[in-house]
N, C-alpha and C positions, 0 to 999 in steps of 0.2 A: 536232322541227325544235326546237322552245321548248326543249325538260327538256334539250338539249345544249348549244345557250350559257347556260345557266344554269349545266348543269355545267359547261362553259368557265373561266364567271368567278372561281373563288374559286382561282385558281393568275399567280400576273406570270405567267409562259410564258405560258398560255390555250393548253400542256394538259392534259390530261384526265387522272387517276387514273391506265389503262394506258396510256396512252400516252405517259403522264410513265418509268410502268415495262416498257415499253418502250425509252425511249430508254434509262434509265438497264440498264438488259442489255446494248445493246448499247455504251455507253459506255465501261459495263464491261470490257466482252471485248475491245474493243478497247486499251483503253488494257493489258488485259496479255496482250495479245502482241506493243502496243510494246513494253514493259517487260521481256520475253522476249529479246526480239529485240538485243533496245539493251544487255540484260547478254550474250547470244553472245556481241556483237561484239567489249568489251569482254573481254573472257576471250582472244576470239583473237589481240587487240591487244594486247596480256599477253604470252601465249603468242610469237610473233613479237615485242617489244620491249621487257621490265620499267620500268615509270616509276619505280622505285627501282633506284637499280644497286645493284650485285650485293658483293659482299667487293672489290674491284679497280674498286669504285668504276666512274666513266665513259669508261673505257677506252678500248670497248669503242668507243662515239660518238667520242673521241676518234682512235684509230684510222680511221675511216672520217672521218671531213674529215677528217687528212690525205690519206686513198685520196687521197676527193674532189678537192682541192685540187690533186693534183702529175696527172688524170686533167685540168686544165681548163690544167694549167698547160702539159702535152705538144702539148694539143690546136690548142692557140692560141701 
């Protein structure tokens, strides 16, 4: 037990070297999975509605807003 306490005093986190390595592996795996999910989500949103306008500019957005306002005024 005394050896274990001496081993932990060299670190700011209080983790031993093997515990720190295990935590690092888990952290990196979680980070990579999160990043892949985020990249996939961004790709799907880009495919659905591009952020940068195409050759017609934001005409599609303007048409959608015009349609939405027509529907709102129709219901009222």
